[in-house]
C-alpha positions as CSV (number, residue, x, y, z in Angstrom):
1,E,103.4,97.7,102.5
2,N,101.4,95.7,99.9
3,L,101.0,92.8,102.2
4,V,99.7,95.1,105.0
5,N,97.2,96.8,102.7
6,S,96.0,93.4,101.4
7,G,95.4,92.2,104.9
8,K,98.2,89.5,105.0
9,W,99.3,90.5,108.4
10,K,101.6,87.5,109.3
11,S,103.2,87.6,105.9
12,A,103.9,91.2,106.2
13,L,105.6,91.1,109.6
14,E,108.6,88.9,108.4
15,P,110.0,91.4,106.0
16,L,109.2,94.4,108.2
17,Q,111.1,92.8,111.2
18,R,113.9,91.9,108.9
19,C,114.1,95.6,107.7
20,L,114.0,96.8,111.3
21,I,116.9,94.4,112.3
22,E,119.1,95.1,109.2
23,Y,118.5,98.9,108.9
24,P,117.5,100.2,112.4
25,D,118.8,103.7,111.7
26,H,117.6,104.1,108.1
27,P,114.8,106.5,107.4
28,V,112.6,103.7,106.0
29,S,112.6,102.1,109.5
30,Y,110.1,104.6,110.7
31,D,107.6,103.5,108.1
32,A,108.5,99.8,108.7
33,R,107.7,100.3,112.5
34,L,104.4,101.9,111.7
35,L,103.4,99.2,109.2
36,A,104.5,96.5,111.7
37,A,102.4,98.2,114.4
38,K,99.4,98.1,112.1
39,A,99.9,94.4,111.4
40,N,100.4,93.6,115.1
41,R,97.2,95.6,116.0
42,E,95.3,93.5,113.5
43,L,96.8,90.3,115.0
44,N,95.8,91.6,118.4
45,N,99.4,91.9,119.6
46,L,98.8,95.3,121.0
47,D,101.7,95.6,123.4
48,Q,104.1,94.9,120.5
49,A,102.3,97.5,118.4
50,I,102.6,100.1,121.2
51,N,106.3,99.4,121.5
52,L,107.0,99.9,117.9
53,L,105.0,103.2,117.9
54,E,106.6,104.6,121.0
55,E,110.0,103.8,119.4
56,N,109.0,106.0,116.5
57,L,107.7,108.8,118.8
58,W,110.2,108.8,121.6
59,G,112.9,106.2,120.9
60,S,116.7,106.8,120.4
61,H,116.1,107.9,116.8
62,M,112.8,109.7,117.3
63,L,111.1,111.5,114.5
64,Q,110.1,115.2,114.6
65,P,106.4,116.1,115.2
66,S,106.3,117.7,111.7
67,N,107.1,114.3,110.0
68,L,104.1,112.4,108.6
69,A,105.2,109.1,110.0
70,W,105.4,110.7,113.5
71,R,101.7,111.9,113.2
72,D,100.6,108.6,111.8
73,S,102.4,106.8,114.8
74,L,100.7,109.1,117.3
75,F,97.3,108.6,115.8
76,E,97.8,104.8,115.7
77,L,99.1,104.8,119.2
78,G,96.0,106.6,120.5
79,Q,93.7,104.2,118.7
80,I,95.5,101.1,120.0
81,I,95.5,102.3,123.6
82,F,91.8,103.1,123.2
83,R,91.2,99.6,121.9
84,Q,93.0,98.1,124.9
85,G,90.7,99.9,127.3
86,E,87.6,98.8,125.4
87,M,88.8,95.2,125.4
88,L,89.2,95.1,129.1
89,I,85.7,96.4,129.6
90,L,84.4,93.8,127.2
91,D,86.2,91.1,129.0
92,V,84.5,92.1,132.3
93,R,81.1,92.3,130.7
94,L,81.5,89.0,129.1
95,K,82.3,87.3,132.5
96,P,79.6,88.6,134.8
97,N,80.3,85.8,137.3
98,A,84.0,86.5,137.6
99,D,85.8,87.2,140.8
100,W,85.1,90.7,141.9
101,T,88.7,91.6,142.6
102,E,89.7,90.4,139.1
103,S,86.9,92.4,137.5
104,K,87.8,95.5,139.5
105,A,91.5,95.2,138.5
106,K,90.5,95.0,134.8
107,L,88.2,98.0,135.1
108,M,91.0,100.0,136.9
109,Q,93.4,99.0,134.0
110,S,90.8,100.1,131.5
111,H,90.4,103.5,133.3
112,E,94.2,103.9,133.1
113,R,94.2,103.0,129.4
114,F,91.5,105.6,128.7
115,G,93.5,108.2,130.5
116,K,96.6,107.4,128.3
117,A,94.3,107.4,125.2
118,I,93.0,110.8,126.3
119,E,96.5,112.1,126.5
120,R,97.7,110.8,123.1
121,L,94.5,111.5,121.2
122,G,94.4,115.0,122.7
123,E,97.9,115.7,121.5
124,A,97.1,114.3,118.0
125,F,94.0,116.4,117.4
126,S,95.6,119.5,118.8
127,R,98.4,119.2,116.3
128,W,96.1,118.6,113.2
129,S,93.8,121.3,111.7
130,I,90.7,120.1,109.8
131,E,92.4,120.8,106.5
132,D,95.6,119.0,107.4
133,D,94.1,115.5,108.1
134,P,90.8,113.9,107.7
135,R,91.4,111.8,110.9
136,H,90.9,115.0,112.8
137,Y,87.2,114.2,113.4
138,E,87.9,110.4,114.2
139,T,90.5,111.6,116.7
140,R,88.1,113.9,118.3
141,F,85.5,111.2,118.5
142,L,87.8,108.7,120.2
143,F,89.0,111.5,122.5
144,A,85.4,112.2,123.6
145,K,84.5,108.6,123.9
146,S,87.6,108.0,126.0
147,H,86.6,110.8,128.4
148,R,83.0,109.3,128.7
149,L,84.2,105.8,129.3
150,A,86.7,106.9,131.8
151,A,84.1,109.0,133.6
152,E,81.7,106.0,133.8
153,M,84.4,103.7,135.2
154,P,83.7,104.4,139.0
155,E,80.0,103.5,138.5
156,Q,81.0,100.3,136.6
157,I,83.3,99.3,139.5
158,V,80.5,99.8,142.0
159,D,78.0,97.9,139.7
160,S,80.5,95.0,139.3
161,N,80.4,94.2,143.0
162,P,77.0,92.8,144.1
163,N,77.8,93.1,147.8
């Protein structure tokens, strides 16, 4: 946890992975998955981070929604999925002369990512009241931004094709 908090992402992953291998059913494994997901997010290993968080939320030893690690996992998952959608849009914008079919596929993937982010973030902010968690406002913001970006996607697809 100290390595994650100090930004030493690669150094933090080794003991966290060892913990998950040696103690997969221990209650500390949920926090280890959450910390490993955060480290993977910072290292831009988003798919690995998503897998770890989904294991906490819906895996074989899933947590209950009242658990703090479950709530943190859901919030983190929504953020990561939103980030994937943004990265796909950025990739298309940074390559304006790329093949149209490739750009269209990335924009469609981005639209799908924003839809999943809406689903996860909507669940997250509907479960937290303002008094419960200060991330409530951040979750609402990402939820609204996901809706806006998903709504703009058809126009971006049309604009990406000069013909």
